[in-house]
C-alpha positions in Angstrom: 0.3 -0.3 -0.1 2.9 2.3 0.6 4.2 2.3 -2.4 0.8 3.2 -4.7 1.2 5.8 -2.4 5.2 6.9 -2.9 4.0 6.4 -6.7 0.7 9.0 -6.8 3.0 11.8 -4.7 6.1 11.0 -7.4 3.6 11.3 -10.5 2.2 14.2 -9.0 5.4 15.7 -8.7 5.6 14.6 -12.9 2.5 16.1 -13.6 3.8 19.9 -11.6 7.0 20.0 -13.2 6.0 19.5 -16.8 3.2 21.9 -15.9 5.4 24.6 -15.3 7.7 23.5 -17.8 4.5 23.8 -20.2 3.6 27.7 -18.6 6.9 28.8 -19.0 7.7 27.4 -22.6 4.0 29.8 -23.3 5.0 32.6 -22.0 8.1 32.8 -23.9 6.4 32.5 -26.9 7.3 28.8 -28.2 4.0 28.4 -29.4 3.4 31.6 -31.6 2.3 31.5 -35.0 4.9 33.0 -36.9 4.1 32.0 -40.3 0.4 32.5 -40.9 0.5 36.0 -41.0 2.4 36.5 -43.2 0.9 34.2 -46.0 -2.9 35.3 -44.4 -2.4 38.8 -46.9 -1.9 37.0 -50.1 -5.6 35.1 -49.4 -7.4 38.1 -48.1 -8.5 38.5 -52.1 -10.2 35.4 -52.4 -11.9 35.6 -49.4 -13.1 39.2 -49.8 -14.5 37.9 -53.5 -16.0 34.4 -52.4 -17.6 37.1 -49.7 -18.7 39.5 -52.0 -20.5 36.6 -54.2 -22.6 35.1 -51.6 -24.0 38.4 -50.2 -25.2 39.0 -54.4 -26.2 35.8 -54.3 -28.4 35.8 -51.5 -30.1 39.1 -52.2 -31.3 38.3 -55.2 
């Protein structure tokens, strides 16, 4: 029974360490998307054209 308690404590300790490392990496900007904003401007015209054609079709 003692080993179960030790394993639970060890797993909680490891989970807390991983959670702290995850929060640290998010705050440092590791998961920031730097590629999509530069490519999004290339597709803006297509989205505007699709939206305007959809609006014309719904008015008719």
